[in-house]
C-alpha positions in Angstrom: -27.3 53.4 94.3 -28.7 53.2 90.8 -25.3 53.9 89.3 -23.7 51.0 91.3 -26.5 48.6 90.1 -26.0 49.6 86.6 -22.2 49.0 86.8 -22.9 45.6 88.4 -25.2 44.6 85.6 -22.7 45.7 83.0 -20.0 43.6 84.7 -22.1 40.5 84.8 -23.0 41.0 81.1 -19.3 41.1 80.2 -18.6 38.0 82.1 -21.4 36.1 80.3 -20.1 37.2 76.9 -16.5 36.3 77.7 -17.7 32.8 78.9 -19.6 32.3 75.6 -16.5 33.3 73.6 -14.4 30.8 75.5 -17.0 28.1 74.9 -17.0 28.8 71.2 -13.2 28.7 71.0 -13.2 25.4 72.9 -15.9 23.9 70.7 -14.0 25.0 67.5 -10.8 23.6 68.8 -12.5 20.2 69.6 -14.0 20.1 66.1 -10.6 20.9 64.5 -8.9 18.1 66.5 -11.7 15.6 65.5 -11.2 16.6 61.8 -7.4 16.2 62.0 -7.8 12.8 63.7 -10.3 11.5 61.1 -8.2 12.9 58.3 -5.2 11.1 59.5 -7.1 7.9 59.8 -8.5 8.3 56.3 -5.0 9.0 54.9 -3.6 5.9 56.5 -6.5 3.7 55.3 -6.2 5.2 51.8 -2.5 4.6 51.6 -3.0 1.0 52.7 -5.8 0.7 50.1 -3.5 2.0 47.4 -0.8 -0.5 48.4 -3.3 -3.3 48.4 -4.7 -2.2 45.1 -1.2 -2.6 43.6 -1.6 -6.3 44.2 -5.3 -6.8 43.7 -7.7 -4.2 42.5 -5.1 -2.4 40.4 -4.8 -5.5 38.2 -8.6 -5.6 37.6 -8.7 -1.8 36.8 -5.8 -2.2 34.4 -7.4 -5.2 32.9 -10.7 -3.4 32.3 -8.8 -0.4 30.8 -6.9 -2.6 28.4 -10.0 -4.5 27.5 -11.6 -1.2 26.4 -8.5 -0.1 24.5 -8.4 -3.5 22.7 -11.9 -2.9 21.5 -11.1 0.6 20.4 -8.1 -0.6 18.6 -10.0 -3.4 17.0 -12.5 -0.9 15.5 -11.7 0.4 12.1 -12.6 3.8 10.9 -15.0 4.4 8.1 -12.4 6.0 5.8 -11.8 4.3 2.5 -8.4 2.9 1.7 -6.9 2.6 -1.7 -4.8 -0.5 -2.4 -3.2 -2.2 -5.4 -5.8 -4.9 -5.4 -8.0 -6.4 -8.1 -11.0 -4.5 -6.8 -9.2 -1.2 -6.7 -10.8 0.4 -3.7 -10.7 -1.3 -0.3 -13.2 -0.8 2.5 -13.5 -2.8 5.7 -16.7 -4.8 5.7 -19.2 -4.6 8.5 -19.1 -8.4 9.0 -15.4 -8.3 9.6 -15.8 -5.4 12.0 -18.3 -7.3 14.0 -16.1 -10.3 13.9 -13.2 -8.4 15.4 -15.3 -6.9 18.1 -16.6 -10.3 19.1 -13.1 -11.7 19.2 -11.7 -8.9 21.2 -14.5 -8.8 23.9 -13.5 -7.6 27.3 -14.6 -10.9 28.9 -12.6 -13.1 26.6 -9.4 -11.0 27.1 -9.9 -10.7 30.8 -10.2 -14.4 31.3 -7.2 -15.4 29.2 -4.3 -13.0 29.7 -1.6 -13.0 32.4 -0.5 -9.8 34.1 2.8 -9.8 32.2 1.0 -10.2 28.9 -1.3 -7.3 29.8 1.6 -5.0 30.3 3.1 -6.1 27.0 -0.2 -5.4 25.3 -0.3 -1.9 26.7 3.2 -1.4 25.3 1.9 -2.6 21.9 -0.7 0.0 22.0 1.9 2.7 22.8 3.9 1.4 19.8 0.8 1.6 17.6 1.0 -2.0 16.6 -2.3 -3.0 14.9 -4.4 -5.3 17.0 -4.7 -8.8 15.4 -5.6 -11.8 17.6 -2.5 -14.0 17.3 -1.3 -16.8 19.5 2.1 -15.4 20.7 2.8 -18.5 22.8 2.5 -20.8 19.7 3.0 -18.3 16.8 2.4 -19.4 13.2 5.6 -18.8 11.3 5.4 -19.5 7.5 8.0 -22.1 6.2 9.1 -19.7 3.5 9.5 -15.9 4.0 10.3 -14.6 0.6 11.2 -11.0 -0.2 10.1 -9.7 -3.6 12.3 -7.4 -5.6 10.5 -5.6 -8.4 13.3 -4.5 -10.6 11.5 -3.2 -13.7 12.8 0.0 -15.1 14.7 1.0 -11.9 17.5 -1.3 -11.0 19.2 -0.9 -7.6 23.0 -1.2 -7.8 24.3 -4.7 -7.1 26.2 -3.4 -4.1 23.1 -1.9 -2.5 21.0 -4.9 -3.4 23.5 -7.1 -1.5 23.2 -4.9 1.6 19.4 -5.1 1.6 19.5 -8.9 1.0 22.0 -9.4 3.9 19.7 -7.4 6.3 16.7 -9.3 5.1 18.5 -12.6 5.7 19.5 -11.5 9.2 15.9 -10.9 10.3 14.4 -14.1 8.8 14.1 -14.0 5.0 14.4 -17.5 3.5 14.4 -16.5 -0.1 14.0 -13.9 -2.9 11.4 -13.5 -5.6 13.2 -11.7 -8.5 11.0 -10.0 -11.0 13.4 -8.8 -13.7 11.0 -7.7 -16.5 13.2 -5.5 -18.7 16.1 -5.6 -16.4 17.1 -9.1 -17.5 19.9 -9.3 -20.2 17.8 -11.0 -22.8 19.6 -12.0 -25.9 19.0 -13.2 -29.5 15.5 -12.4 -30.8 14.6 -11.2 -27.3 17.4 -8.7 -27.1 15.1 -5.7 -27.8 13.2 -6.5 -24.5 16.2 -5.6 -22.3 16.3 -2.0 -21.2 19.5 0.0 -22.0 20.3 0.0 -18.3 19.5 -3.7 -17.7 21.8 -5.8 -15.5 24.6 -7.7 -17.3 24.7 -11.5 -17.2 27.7 -11.2 -14.8 25.7 -9.0 -12.4 22.8 -11.5 -12.4 25.2 -14.4 -11.6 26.8 -12.3 -8.9 23.5 -11.8 -7.1 22.6 -15.5 -7.5 25.9 -16.6 -6.1 25.5 -14.1 -3.2 22.0 -15.5 -2.4 23.3 -19.0 -2.7 26.1 -18.3 -0.1 23.4 -17.0 2.2 21.3 -20.1 1.6 18.4 -18.2 0.2 15.8 -19.7 -2.1 15.7 -18.0 -5.5 12.4 -17.8 -7.4 12.5 -16.0 -10.7 9.3 -14.3 -11.9 8.5 -13.9 -15.6 5.2 -12.6 -16.8 3.6 -14.8 -19.5 0.0 -13.5 -20.0 -1.0 -10.1 -18.6 1.5 -7.3 -17.8 3.4 -8.1 -20.9 3.9 -4.4 -21.7 7.7 -4.7 -21.7 7.5 -6.9 -24.7 4.3 -6.0 -26.5 5.1 -2.3 -26.5 7.7 -3.1 -29.2 6.9 -3.2 -32.9 8.5 -6.6 -33.2 5.9 -8.2 -30.9 2.8 -5.9 -31.6 1.2 -8.6 -33.8 0.5 -10.9 -30.7 -1.3 -8.3 -28.7 -4.8 -9.3 -27.7 -6.0 -5.7 -28.4 -4.1 -4.1 -31.3 -3.9 -0.7 -29.6 -2.9 -2.0 -26.2 0.2 -3.9 -25.0 -1.2 -5.1 -21.7 -2.0 -8.8 -22.6 -0.9 -11.2 -25.3 -3.2 -13.3 -27.4 -3.2 -16.8 -25.9 -4.5 -18.4 -29.2 -1.6 -17.5 -31.4 1.5 -19.8 -31.9 3.7 -16.8 -31.9 2.6 -16.0 -28.3 3.7 -19.4 -27.1 7.0 -19.0 -29.0 7.6 -15.7 -27.1 6.7 -17.3 -23.8 8.9 -20.3 -24.5 11.9 -18.1 -25.3 11.4 -16.0 -22.2 11.2 -19.0 -19.9 14.2 -20.8 -21.5 16.5 -17.7 -21.2 15.5 -17.3 -17.6 16.1 -21.0 -16.8 19.5 -21.0 -18.6 20.7 -18.6 -16.0 18.8 -19.9 -12.9 20.0 -23.5 -13.0 19.5 -24.5 -9.4 16.0 -23.3 -8.7 13.0 -25.3 -7.4 10.2 -22.8 -8.3 9.4 -20.6 -11.2 6.7 -17.9 -11.0 4.9 -17.3 -14.4 2.8 -14.3 -13.3 -0.6 -14.4 -15.0 -2.2 -11.7 -12.8 -4.5 -8.9 -13.9 -5.1 -10.1 -17.5 -7.4 -7.2 -18.2 -7.7 -7.8 -21.9 -8.8 -11.3 -22.8 -11.2 -12.8 -25.3 -11.3 -9.7 -27.5 -9.3 -10.6 -30.7 -11.0 -12.2 -33.7 -9.6 -15.6 -32.6 -10.3 -15.5 -28.9 -13.8 -13.9 -28.8 -15.5 -17.2 -29.6 -14.3 -18.8 -26.4 -15.2 -18.2 -22.8 -12.7 -16.3 -20.7 -12.3 -19.1 -18.2 -11.5 -21.6 -20.9 -8.9 -19.3 -22.5 -7.2 -18.6 -19.2 -7.0 -22.2 -18.1 -5.8 -23.4 -21.5 -3.0 -20.9 -21.5 -1.9 -21.8 -18.0 -1.7 -25.4 -19.1 0.3 -24.5 -22.1 2.8 -22.4 -20.2 3.1 -25.0 -17.4 3.8 -27.6 -20.1 6.6 -25.4 -21.5 8.2 -25.3 -18.1 7.9 -29.0 -17.3 9.1 -30.0 -20.7 12.3 -28.1 -19.8 12.4 -29.3 -16.2 9.8 -31.7 -14.9 10.8 -31.1 -11.2 10.1 -27.4 -11.2 7.1 -26.2 -9.2 5.2 -23.5 -11.2 3.6 -20.6 -9.3 0.9 -18.2 -10.6 -0.8 -15.2 -9.1 -4.3 -16.3 -8.0 -6.6 -13.4 -8.8 -7.8 -14.7 -12.2 -8.7 -18.0 -10.5 -11.0 -16.5 -7.9 -14.1 -16.5 -10.1 -13.5 -19.6 -12.1 -16.0 -22.4 -11.0 -14.7 -25.4 -9.1 -15.7 -27.9 -11.7 -13.7 -26.0 -14.4 -10.6 -26.0 -12.2 -10.9 -29.7 -11.4 -11.5 -30.6 -15.1 -8.3 -28.7 -16.1 -6.4 -30.6 -13.4 -4.7 -27.3 -12.5 -3.7 -28.6 -9.1 -1.3 -31.0 -10.8 0.4 -28.2 -12.7 0.7 -25.0 -10.6 0.5 -23.6 -7.1 -1.5 -20.4 -6.6 0.0 -17.4 -4.8 -2.9 -15.6 -3.1 -2.2 -11.9 -3.1 -4.1 -9.3 -1.0 -2.3 -6.1 0.2 -5.2 -4.6 2.0 -6.0 -5.1 5.7 -9.2 -7.1 5.2 -8.0 -10.2 3.4 -11.3 -12.1 3.5 -13.0 -9.2 1.7 -11.1 -10.2 -1.5 -10.6 -13.9 -0.9 -13.7 -15.1 0.8 -14.0 -18.4 2.7 -15.7 -20.1 -0.3 -12.7 -19.3 -2.5 -10.3 -20.8 0.1 -12.4 -23.9 0.2 -12.3 -24.1 -3.6 -8.5 -23.7 -3.6 -8.1 -26.4 -1.0 -10.2 -28.7 -3.1 -8.0 -28.2 -6.2 -4.5 -27.5 -4.9 -2.3 -29.4 -2.5 -0.7 -26.2 -1.2 -0.8 -22.4 -1.7 1.3 -19.3 -1.1 0.3 -16.0 0.4 1.5 -12.6 -0.8 1.5 -9.4 1.4 3.3 -6.2 0.8 5.9 -4.0 2.4 5.7 -1.2 -0.2 4.0 -0.3 -3.5 0.4 -1.1 -2.5 -1.4 2.0 -1.2 -0.9 4.5 -4.0 0.9 4.8 -7.3 2.7 8.0 -6.5 3.6 7.5 -2.8 7.2 8.1 -1.9 7.4 6.5 1.5 5.2 3.5 2.7 2.7 3.5 5.5 4.4 0.9 7.6 1.5 0.6 10.0 -0.9 -0.5 7.2 1.6 -2.9 5.8 2.2 -4.3 9.3 -1.5 -4.9 9.7 -1.7 -6.5 6.3 1.1 -8.9 7.2 -0.2 -9.7 10.7 -3.6 -10.5 9.3 -2.0 -12.7 6.7 -0.5 -14.7 9.6 -3.9 -15.1 11.1 -5.4 -16.2 7.8 -2.6 -18.6 7.0 -2.8 -20.2 10.4 -6.5 -20.9 9.8 -6.3 -21.9 6.2 -3.1 -23.9 6.3 -4.9 -26.9 7.8 -7.3 -27.1 4.8 -4.5 -27.9 2.3 -3.0 -31.3 2.2 0.5 -29.9 2.3 -0.3 -26.8 4.3 0.6 -23.3 3.0 4.0 -23.1 1.4 5.0 -19.7 2.6 4.5 -15.9 2.3 6.0 -13.4 -0.2 6.4 -9.8 1.0 6.0 -7.9 -2.3 7.7 -4.6 -2.9 6.4 -3.1 -6.1 8.5 -0.5 -7.9 5.7 0.5 -10.3 2.1 -0.6 -10.7 2.9 -1.6 -14.3 5.5 -1.0 -16.9 4.3 2.4 -17.9 3.5 3.8 -14.4 5.7 6.2 -12.5 7.9 5.1 -9.7 6.3 4.6 -6.3 8.2 4.1 -3.1 12.0 3.6 -3.7 13.7 0.7 -1.9 15.8 2.8 0.5 12.7 4.7 1.6 10.9 1.4 2.3 13.8 -0.5 4.0 12.5 0.1 7.5 9.0 -1.2 6.4 10.7 -4.3 5.0 12.6 -5.0 8.2 9.5 -4.4 10.4 7.2 -6.7 8.3 9.8 -9.3 7.7 10.5 -9.6 11.5 6.7 -9.9 12.1 6.3 -12.7 9.6 9.5 -14.5 10.7 8.4 -14.5 14.4 4.7 -14.9 14.0 4.1 -11.5 15.6 5.8 -8.2 16.4 6.0 -6.5 19.8 8.4 -4.8 22.2 10.4 -8.0 22.6 11.8 -7.4 19.1 13.0 -3.9 19.9 16.7 -4.6 20.2 16.9 -6.6 17.0 14.8 -4.1 15.0 16.9 -1.1 16.1 20.3 -2.8 15.7 19.4 -4.1 12.2 18.6 -0.5 11.2 21.8 0.8 13.0 19.8 3.0 15.3 21.5 4.6 18.3 20.4 3.8 21.8 17.9 6.1 23.5 19.5 8.6 25.9 16.5 10.5 27.1 15.7 10.7 30.8 12.2 9.7 30.0 12.6 7.4 27.0 9.6 7.3 24.6 8.4 4.2 22.8 10.8 3.2 20.0 7.9 3.2 17.5 4.7 5.3 17.3 3.0 3.8 14.3 -0.3 5.6 15.1 1.3 9.1 15.1 4.3 8.3 12.9 3.1 5.5 10.5 6.0 6.1 8.1 8.5 5.8 11.0 10.3 8.9 9.6 10.5 10.6 13.0 11.4 7.6 15.2 14.1 6.4 12.8 15.5 9.8 11.9 18.9 9.1 13.6 19.3 5.6 12.2 22.2 4.8 9.8 20.9 1.8 7.7 21.9 1.6 4.1 20.0 4.4 2.3 19.2 6.3 5.5 20.0 9.7 3.9 17.3 9.2 1.2 14.8 7.8 3.9 15.3 11.0 5.9 14.9 13.1 2.8 11.3 11.9 2.5 10.3 13.8 5.6 11.8 16.9 4.2 10.3 16.3 0.8 6.9 16.2 2.4 7.4 19.6 4.1 8.9 21.3 1.1 6.3 19.8 -1.2 3.4 21.1 1.0 5.0 24.5 1.2 5.4 24.7 -2.6 1.8 23.5 -3.2 0.5 26.1 -0.8 2.6 28.9 -2.4 1.6 27.9 -6.0 -2.0 27.7 -5.1 -2.1 30.9 -3.2 -0.2 32.8 -5.9 -2.0 31.5 -9.0 -5.5 30.8 -7.6 -6.3 32.2 -4.2 -4.9 35.7 -4.8 -6.3 38.0 -7.6 -3.2 39.4 -9.3 -1.3 36.5 -10.9 -4.1 34.1 -12.0 -4.1 32.6 -15.5 -6.3 35.5 -16.6 -3.9 38.2 -15.3 -1.0 36.5 -17.0 -2.8 35.9 -20.3 -3.9 39.6 -20.6 -0.8 41.0 -18.8 -3.2 42.9 -16.6 -2.1 43.3 -13.0 -0.8 45.8 -10.4 3.0 45.6 -10.1 2.8 46.4 -6.4 0.7 43.3 -5.8 2.9 41.2 -8.0 5.9 42.2 -5.9 4.1 41.2 -2.8 3.2 37.7 -4.3 6.7 36.9 -5.4 8.4 38.0 -2.2 8.6 34.4 -0.9 9.4 32.9 -4.3 13.2 32.8 -3.9 13.0 31.0 -0.6 10.5 28.3 -1.9 12.4 27.9 -5.2 15.7 27.5 -3.4 14.2 24.9 -1.0 13.0 22.8 -4.0 16.2 23.0 -6.0 18.3 22.2 -3.0 16.1 19.2 -2.3 16.7 17.9 -5.8 20.4 18.2 -5.4 20.3 16.4 -2.0 18.1 13.6 -3.5 20.6 13.0 -6.2 23.5 12.9 -3.7 21.5 10.5 -1.4 20.8 8.1 -4.3 24.3 7.8 -5.6 25.5 4.3 -5.2 21.9 3.1 -4.6 20.3 3.6 -8.1 21.8 4.3 -11.5 21.7 7.8 -13.0 18.7 7.1 -15.2 16.6 6.1 -12.2 17.9 9.1 -10.1 16.9 11.4 -12.9 13.5 9.8 -13.4 12.7 10.1 -9.7 13.6 13.8 -9.5 11.8 14.5 -12.7 8.6 12.9 -11.3 8.7 14.0 -7.7 10.5 17.4 -7.6 10.9 18.9 -11.0 7.2 19.6 -11.7 7.3 22.1 -8.8 10.4 23.8 -10.1 8.7 24.2 -13.5 5.6 25.8 -11.8 7.8 28.1 -9.8 9.7 29.1 -12.9 6.3 29.9 -14.6 5.4 32.2 -11.7 8.8 34.0 -11.9 8.5 34.5 -15.7 4.9 35.7 -15.3 6.0 38.2 -12.7 8.6 39.6 -15.1 6.1 39.9 -17.9 3.5 41.5 -15.7 5.9 44.1 -14.3 7.2 45.1 -17.7 3.9 46.6 -18.6 3.8 50.4 -18.0 0.4 51.2 -19.6 -2.8 49.3 -19.5 -5.9 49.4 -21.8 -9.3 50.6 -20.8 -11.8 47.9 -20.0 -13.4 45.8 -21.3 -10.6 43.4 -22.3 -11.0 41.3 -25.5 -13.6 38.5 -25.6 -12.1 35.0 -25.5 -12.4 33.7 -29.0 -11.9 30.1 -27.9 -15.4 30.2 -26.4 -16.9 29.9 -29.9 -15.8 26.3 -30.4 -17.7 25.4 -27.3 -20.9 26.9 -28.6 -20.6 30.2 -26.7 -21.0 33.0 -29.2 -20.4 36.4 -27.6 -20.0 38.7 -30.6 
């Protein structure tokens, strides 16, 4: 009986457990179904929300994102930039930084841009185009867009010059500023001024005729005060230097100085018979008021008097010519002095700033002064030759920002002048002065010229100019499945990567600049490692011929590869410049840019030979350096 009761209780217990399990399974299943139903509903709602966001909220989110990016782009870093400007070193001012942040506030942008423009701006950021607040609906386009050719000491061939001029014309150039210096075929008593590789008179006339056929304005530039090194370096003209030991500036108080200026101007005008403007230079007169005649007068009086004298020489020859001068020497001359000299009736200033922050160098007060004196003014930006005396390829992004900011400044300041602003000159310096080494060569800077000329000719630059930009530089169409932006000025400011496949005139030399950078860095690292970082081929080791041959062999193991890379680069550079520059210029460029590394590598090779010839070495100590005695170090 007890056994049966026990079995019955066990059976009931199992039934209860089974029912509990079934209940748990049922509850779990119900919960799972509920989760699936709610998940499906959430998915449908989310998809609907995403679709709705594409037409509503997505615009707001994108707008906020771009607004933030604009502010980030508008901020400038704290790094110092070096530019060819009268103050030498350029830094962005805090006031200008604050001004940009105010102008690019999220609220202002959010309230004024359409969805289409927002998408274009995002593309601008991908292209790395510097942010400058320009009115792209009503862009400011200068009446004259002049390309400056600095020819001193490094003349491009006439055939190459024509190719560049043609491309410049096609993208908006309206004229040429030709600075011949020693490349002009001076004659008579000025014959010594002409370089041995100067253009012939026939070549000059050929260029002028070609420009005339393209309906380009020609403006010759002849220096008449400062930067007179090409004349004053010669013994024949040394007596009119302001400082006897320096050929930088002529003495404005000597009759012989004005005779030289008169001859220069007359010979230039004899060839340029159909011009409207003549540029007489007068920038960076670093040496003034120092000779025994000039030191009794104020600098301002000397400068203004000389400008009047030179302008009179020009107008005596042709009263209809407009005389242009660089403005930097005028910036600190008081307004009453400028007005008393009646300078506004004689010359037009060309205001030059090649840095990004134009108002840092030409403040609002200076603009007001100029507008009170002159009826009009010119602007001068740069497409090369402004950010370092020894650069070999220009930073196109910095030059683009310089030109875009000039458009902004010109649109503001133009209304202050009675006749507005005349135009802008895109300068392309070949050297910083007559004695300086070559900076960026013209073929290496041609993409920068086209980029900046298109910006100034259209009043802005963005993705809408892509086709014209690429076709002008003979670039192939993109074939990638996922095409990348045609420019990346943030990551590739020289455009050497993006334009590597383009076939514009001089493209081989342009591409060589990327290779030059890599080979140069490798050579620098190898030379430094071998002669400074490692301890067996230093100057001390070489001088005393005291080193371990095993270590010397290790150090020169990579020498043949580095040496071959550098000599091969020199040969390729010569080939790439044939037909673009003359042999003198090709040789000069290689001697300045590549040959110094070849010399250093030769020294390492010769040192290795000398060190390994030694079979026996003296006991220490090695001899005391006798040259220390002349520095007051007596170690007897």
